[in-house]
N, C-alpha and C positions, 0 to 999 in steps of 0.2 A: 604421388603426393595425396591424392584423394583416399587411397586405401589406408595410408599411414594415419590420416586425420581421423577417418571413421573408426579404425581400430582403437585409437587413443580415446575417442568419445565413448566407445562402448566398454572400455576397460574399467576394471574395478580399482586400478591403481590411480589414486587421486592426482599424483603429480604428472603422470603420463597424460591424463585427461586435461590438466591445465596446460600442458605443453601444446596439445592439439588445439585448444581454444585460442592460445596466443598466436599460433600459426594462421588461424583464420582471420584474426584481426590485424595481422602484420602487413597487410597489403597484397596478400596473394590473390591473383586473378583466377576466378573459377568460371567454368561454362555454366549455363542456367541449370542443366541437369545435374551437374556436380553440386552446385549451390543448393538445389532442392533436396538432394540426398542428405547433405550436411544439415540443412535447416530442420528436416524431419527428426534428426537426432537431437538437435538443440531444443526443440519443443519439449522433449521429455526431460532433457538434462537440466533445464532451468529450474526444475523443482528440487534440485539437490539440496541437502541440508547443509552442505559446505558453503559458507557465505561467499568465499572468494571464487568458487566455481560458479555460483549464481551470477555474480557480477561479470566475470569473464564471458559467461554464456550470453548474457544480455548484450554485452559489447559486441560479440560475434554476430548476434541477430541483427543489431543495428548496422553492422558492416555489410551483411548480405542484403538487408532491406534497402540500403543506400545504393548498392550495386545494381540491384534489380527493382526499381520503384514500383509499388503497387502489384508486385508478383507474389508476395508472401503475406499471409494473414497474421498480423502481429497483435490482434485484438486481445489475446490472452495476457499480454503484458499489462493491460489496463484493467483487468478484472480485480475487483476488490475482494481481498481475502476475508472469508468468513471465519470468525473465531468461535470455536465451540465453547459453549458455556456449560460447565459441569455443575450438576446439582448435588448438594450434600444431603444425605439422608441419615438420620440417626435412628437406630433400631430401638423400638420400645423396650424399656427395662422390664424384665420378667419379675412378677410378683414373688416374694419369698414363699417357699413351701412352709407349712405349718411347723415342721421340725426345725427349720432354719430360723423361723421367727422366735421360737423358744430359746434356741442357742444364742441368738442375737440379743434378746432381752436379758438373758442370764449374764452375757458378757458385759452388757452396759451396767447392770446392776452391781457386778463384782468389781468394776474398775474403780481404783482408788481416786478419791477426790481431795485435792490439796485444799480447796476452799472450805470443805466440811470440817477440816481439822484446824481451820483458822490460819493456814499458811497460804500465802499467794505470792508466787515467784514474780519478781520485778525485773524486767530487762535492764541491763547495765547501761551506763552512758556511752560506753564503747560502741555497743550495737547501734545506738541512735546515730553516733557520728559516722559509723560505716555506712548506714542507710542514706544519710544526708549526702555524704561524698559520692556514693554510687549514683544517686539521683542527679547530682550536679554533672558528673562525668557523662551520664546518659544523655542529659539535655545538651551538653556541648557537642557530643558525637552526633546526635540527631540533627542538631542545627548545621553542623559542617557538612553532613551527608546531604541534607536538603538543599544547602547552598550549592554544592557541587552538581546535584541533579538539575537544579534550575539553570546553572551555567551551561551544562551540556545541552539541555533542551533549547536554550536561547541560541547557541552556536549552530545547532542542527537547523533551527528555524531560519536563521540568516542564510545558510547555505541552500536551503530549499527555495527561499525567496529569490536568491540570486539566479538559480536555474530557471525559475518561472519568469524572471525578468527578461531572459533571452527570447522567450516566446512572445512576450508583450512588445518588446522592441521590434521583433521581426514583423509582427502584425501591423505595427504603426508604419514601418518603413515600406511594407509590401513585399511578399514572397510568392513564389510559385508552389504548386502542390508538393513537388518533390522536396523543396527546401523546408516546407512546413512539416512534412512527414519526418524528415531527419531531425529537425528541432524538437519535435514532440517526443520522439523515441529516445533521443539523447537526454532530454530533461527527465523523462520517466526513469531511465537507468540511474541517473545521478540522484534523483529524489528518493528512490527506493532504498538507498543507503542510510538515509536519516528519518524516513517516514515513521518508524516505530518510536523515535525519540520525541516526537511532537505530542502535544496534548491531544486528547481524543477529539476536541472540537476542531482544532487546526488540522488534524489528520483527515477529518471528514470533509473539510472545505477543499483541501488539496486533491483528495480522491474525486470529489464532485467536479472540480476544474478539469482534471484529466478525462473524466467521462465525457464532458462536453466537447473538449478539444478532439477527442477521438470521434465523436459524432460529427464534428465539423469536417474531419478528414474524410469520413465516409460520404458525407453529403457532397463535398468538393469533388471527390473521385467520381460519384454518380453523375454530377453535373457535367463533367468532361466527357464521360463515356456515353451517356444518354443523348446529350445534344449532338455529339459527333455521329452517333448511330442513326438517329432519326432526322438529322440535318434540318432542325428547325430553330428558329431564333427564340431565345428565352424571353425576349421582351414581348413578342406577339403571341407566344404559346406557353407562357409560364404556368397557366393553370393546367395544361396538359402534362407538363413536366411533373407536377405533384401527384398525378395518377400513377406514375411508375411505382413499383412496390417499395424500393428503398427510400426514396424521398417521401412517399406517403407515410411510411412508418415513423420517420423522424418528425415530419410535420405534425402528425397526430400526437406524438409524445410532447411536443413543445407548443402545441396549438394555443393553449391558454396564455402562454407567455408572449406569443407573437401578437395576439390581440387583433389579428387580421384574417380574413378569409384567404385561401390559397390563390385566388385570382388577383388579389391585390399585393402580393409579395413575390418578388423575384428570387431566384436561387442566390444571387449575389447579396441581396438584402438579408436573406436568411442566414448566410454565412457570417455576415457582419454582426447579426444579432447573437449568433452562438459565440463568436469571439468575445463580444462584450459580456455575455453571461458568464463565460468561463473566467474572464479576468476579474469579474466582480467577486468571485469566490477567493481568488488570490488576494484581492485587496482586503477582504475581511481578515485574512491571516496577517497581513502586514499591519493592520490597525489594532489587532488584539493584543 
């Protein structure tokens, strides 16, 4: 089965590739080594230009990540895509050479002028009516297109907020790290289908929220692994916890927002702060 799936993922046949992706998400049980081999292919495949392949690929990544929690680095799913901005350059117009200037002036001088002979052509009423009707039709078409665009953006926004609401509800009820991981990845996969349909401002808020939720995942995982390894209580040694590389990096990034020195804030308080900060960005989208 592994060989069949890997051949499909590496194939140039799109349909064969999609079939392999569906097999991964269909509940197939893999060993860790097999899952790692498949995951390595998915990391490259998720950049496919085919939208369906992208979504099937991300679904497969979510499946493997759920089967083996904290074993695969899925941070690349949360990276904000940078859009290249193309600059338009207009080449300077070359000056006319002397002989061209003569020809040009001669051409202008010899061109007949209706006004000099007292004749001035007047557009007929038919032309005016054609222009007026054209403008009316253009205005109606533009208004309909704009209405459809706004409707599509509103529907996309509602779907995005629905996905983010699941994270908010889970935080309120209380979940463990594995469940939070699955929720964030599932929400990211769902939101990616509509993110480009949002306004630039709403898109920025949602991307900021996912960045913070991903940092919360990282801090949560560090809390579990570090406290377990060093076997010390976060209540009595929380300042020592923040000297560890990963927590220190996150604390330094959010230090101004915490408003407290590391010795006065516990890992759990920091997590709650990140949750609130991430949800504040979602709230801005809901209120816009």
